[in-house]
C-alpha positions as CSV (number, residue, x, y, z in Angstrom):
1,X,-12.6,10.0,19.8
2,X,-10.2,12.2,18.0
3,X,-10.6,12.6,14.2
4,X,-7.2,13.2,12.6
5,X,-7.0,14.3,9.0
6,X,-4.1,12.8,7.0
7,X,-1.6,14.9,4.9
8,X,0.5,12.4,2.9
9,X,3.4,14.0,1.0
10,X,4.9,12.4,-2.1
11,X,7.3,14.4,-4.4
12,X,6.4,17.6,-2.6
13,X,2.6,17.2,-3.2
14,X,-0.3,16.2,-1.0
15,X,-1.5,12.9,-2.4
16,X,-3.5,9.8,-1.5
17,X,-2.4,6.2,-2.5
18,X,-4.8,3.3,-3.0
19,X,-3.9,0.3,-0.9
20,X,-0.4,1.7,-0.4
21,X,0.4,1.3,-4.1
22,X,2.9,4.0,-5.1
23,X,1.7,3.7,-8.7
24,X,-1.9,4.5,-7.7
25,X,-1.8,8.0,-6.5
26,X,-4.1,10.9,-6.7
27,X,-2.9,14.5,-6.1
28,X,-5.2,16.6,-3.9
29,X,-3.1,19.6,-3.4
30,X,0.2,20.8,-5.0
31,X,1.1,22.4,-1.6
32,X,1.3,20.3,1.6
33,X,1.2,23.4,3.7
34,X,-2.0,24.6,2.0
35,X,-3.6,21.2,2.7
36,X,-2.5,21.4,6.4
37,X,-3.8,24.9,6.8
38,X,-7.1,23.9,5.2
39,X,-7.8,21.1,7.8
40,X,-6.8,23.4,10.6
41,X,-9.4,26.0,9.3
42,X,-12.0,23.2,9.2
43,X,-11.4,22.5,12.9
44,X,-8.7,19.7,13.1
45,X,-7.2,19.3,16.5
46,X,-4.2,17.2,15.3
47,X,-2.8,16.3,11.9
48,X,-1.3,13.0,10.6
49,X,1.7,13.6,8.4
50,X,3.4,11.0,6.2
51,X,6.6,11.3,4.2
52,X,5.6,8.7,1.5
53,X,8.9,9.0,-0.3
54,X,10.7,8.6,3.0
55,X,8.7,5.4,3.8
56,X,9.7,3.9,0.5
57,X,13.4,5.0,0.6
58,X,14.0,4.4,4.3
59,X,15.2,8.0,4.9
60,X,13.9,11.5,5.3
61,X,13.0,12.9,1.8
62,X,10.3,15.7,2.3
63,X,11.9,17.4,5.3
64,X,11.6,21.0,3.9
65,X,7.8,20.6,3.4
66,X,7.4,19.0,6.9
67,X,9.5,21.7,8.5
68,X,7.3,24.4,6.8
69,X,4.2,22.7,8.2
70,X,5.7,22.4,11.7
71,X,6.7,26.1,11.7
72,X,3.3,27.3,10.5
73,X,0.7,25.0,12.1
74,X,0.0,25.4,15.8
75,X,-1.9,22.2,16.5
76,X,-0.2,18.9,17.5
77,X,1.4,17.0,14.6
78,X,2.2,13.3,14.3
79,X,4.6,12.1,11.6
80,X,5.6,8.9,10.0
81,X,7.5,7.7,7.0
82,X,11.1,6.6,6.8
83,X,12.1,7.3,10.4
84,X,14.8,4.8,10.9
85,X,17.4,6.5,13.0
86,X,17.9,8.4,16.3
87,X,19.1,11.4,14.3
88,X,15.9,11.5,12.3
89,X,13.9,11.5,15.5
90,X,15.9,14.2,17.1
91,X,15.7,16.4,13.9
92,X,11.9,16.1,13.8
93,X,11.3,16.8,17.4
94,X,13.6,19.9,17.1
95,X,11.4,21.4,14.3
96,X,8.3,20.9,16.4
97,X,6.7,17.6,15.5
98,X,4.9,16.3,18.6
99,X,4.7,12.6,18.0
100,X,6.7,10.2,15.7
101,X,5.3,7.1,14.1
102,X,7.6,4.2,13.5
103,X,7.1,0.7,12.2
104,X,10.2,-0.8,10.6
105,X,12.4,-0.1,13.6
106,X,9.8,-1.5,15.9
107,X,10.4,-4.9,14.2
108,X,14.0,-4.6,13.4
109,X,15.7,-2.4,15.9
110,X,14.3,-2.9,19.4
111,X,17.3,-1.2,21.0
112,X,16.6,2.0,19.2
113,X,12.9,1.8,20.0
114,X,13.7,1.4,23.7
115,X,16.2,4.3,23.5
116,X,13.5,6.5,21.9
117,X,11.0,5.7,24.7
118,X,13.6,6.4,27.4
119,X,14.8,9.7,25.9
120,X,11.7,11.2,24.4
121,X,8.9,9.6,26.5
122,X,6.4,6.9,25.6
123,X,3.7,9.5,24.7
124,X,6.0,10.8,21.9
125,X,6.5,7.5,20.1
126,X,3.7,5.8,18.2
127,X,4.1,2.4,16.6
128,X,2.3,1.8,13.3
129,X,1.0,-1.7,13.1
130,X,0.2,-2.1,9.4
131,X,-1.4,-5.3,8.1
132,X,-1.2,-6.5,4.5
133,X,-2.8,-9.9,3.6
134,X,-2.8,-10.8,7.3
135,X,0.9,-10.0,7.8
136,X,2.7,-7.0,9.3
137,X,4.0,-4.8,6.5
138,X,7.2,-2.7,6.9
139,X,9.5,-0.6,4.8
140,X,6.8,1.6,3.1
141,X,4.5,-1.4,3.0
142,X,6.8,-3.1,0.5
143,X,8.0,-6.0,2.7
144,X,6.2,-8.2,5.3
145,X,7.0,-10.0,8.5
146,X,5.9,-13.4,9.7
147,X,5.0,-12.2,13.1
148,X,1.3,-12.1,14.0
149,X,-0.3,-8.7,14.8
150,X,-1.3,-9.9,18.3
151,X,2.2,-11.4,19.1
152,X,3.8,-8.2,17.9
153,X,1.5,-6.0,20.0
154,X,2.2,-8.1,23.1
155,X,5.9,-7.5,22.6
156,X,5.4,-3.7,22.1
157,X,3.4,-3.4,25.3
158,X,6.2,-5.2,27.3
159,X,8.7,-2.7,25.8
160,X,6.6,0.2,27.0
161,X,4.7,1.4,23.9
162,X,1.5,3.2,24.8
163,X,0.2,4.4,21.4
164,X,-0.5,2.2,18.4
165,X,-1.9,3.1,14.9
166,X,-3.4,0.2,13.1
167,X,-3.9,0.2,9.3
168,X,-5.4,-2.5,7.2
169,X,-3.6,-1.7,3.9
170,X,-6.1,-3.7,1.9
171,X,-8.7,-1.2,3.1
172,X,-6.6,2.0,2.7
173,X,-8.0,4.4,0.1
174,X,-10.8,2.0,-0.7
175,X,-13.6,3.7,1.3
176,X,-14.8,0.2,2.2
177,X,-14.8,0.5,6.0
178,X,-12.1,-0.3,8.6
179,X,-11.2,-3.8,9.6
180,X,-13.3,-4.0,12.8
181,X,-12.5,-7.6,13.6
182,X,-8.8,-6.9,13.9
183,X,-9.4,-3.5,15.6
184,X,-11.3,-5.3,18.4
185,X,-8.5,-7.9,18.8
186,X,-5.9,-5.2,19.1
187,X,-7.8,-2.7,21.3
188,X,-6.1,-3.5,24.7
189,X,-6.5,-1.6,27.9
190,X,-2.7,-0.9,28.1
191,X,-2.6,1.1,24.9
192,X,-4.4,4.0,23.1
193,X,-5.4,2.7,19.6
194,X,-5.8,4.9,16.6
195,X,-7.5,3.3,13.6
196,X,-6.7,4.1,10.0
197,X,-7.5,2.7,6.5
198,X,-10.9,2.5,4.8
199,X,-12.8,4.9,7.1
200,X,-15.5,6.3,4.8
201,X,-18.6,7.3,6.8
202,X,-20.1,8.5,10.0
203,X,-21.2,5.0,10.6
204,X,-17.6,3.8,10.5
205,X,-16.6,6.5,13.0
206,X,-19.5,5.6,15.4
207,X,-18.5,1.9,15.3
208,X,-14.9,2.8,16.2
209,X,-16.0,5.1,18.9
210,X,-18.3,2.4,20.3
211,X,-15.4,-0.1,20.7
212,X,-13.3,2.5,22.5
213,X,-10.8,3.4,19.8
214,X,-9.1,6.7,20.8
215,X,-8.6,8.2,17.4
216,X,-9.3,7.8,13.7
217,X,-7.0,8.9,10.9
218,X,-9.1,9.9,7.9
219,X,-7.8,10.6,4.5
220,X,-9.5,9.9,1.2
221,X,-13.1,10.2,2.7
222,X,-12.3,13.8,3.7
223,X,-10.5,14.7,0.4
224,X,-13.3,13.2,-1.6
225,X,-16.1,14.9,0.4
226,X,-17.5,11.6,1.7
227,X,-17.1,12.9,5.2
228,X,-17.2,16.5,6.5
229,X,-14.6,17.2,9.2
């Protein structure tokens, strides 16, 4: 199982939010590139980048910081946050991002999602399935959909999506452990599942590995020293 450190960028700084709340942030590094380089030095094989401003505003905001990371980091990078257009996708792939993470367009723009898979390849597109109070959250986790996670996943598999990131927002930044019940429900043979949110200990990682999860995005636990990469 791959352990993927998170570098979340808000207002040009590396931060962590608690339960996706933009008013509950903690700054861990004034320089996103310094944070990225730190995790590479510690042995990271992939980084999980998020444009938090972009997720909230529905457009690219922290492009210059993301470009700097892409130009100076030589391990694979996956990026999410505010990617709502074909132009955004093309721009990110051109600067060297390896995989793009989308959520809002997966629910609201199936045509664009299919075009992205056809043009860039299924291995390059990841859908983020984010759960808030049992409902799928979109638009920077500020709005929700009535679709059930299982129903949404079935549809994504039919479209051709191969990679899913699942986050239980109520667990995110809480260091209370991942939502194992939902992870087990979503972990299908047809997809590679990455878990995020609440991962706080080696025990959590072993549980995820045991059920066959392919990757784990870890944020606060690494920044707070609860886990050593």
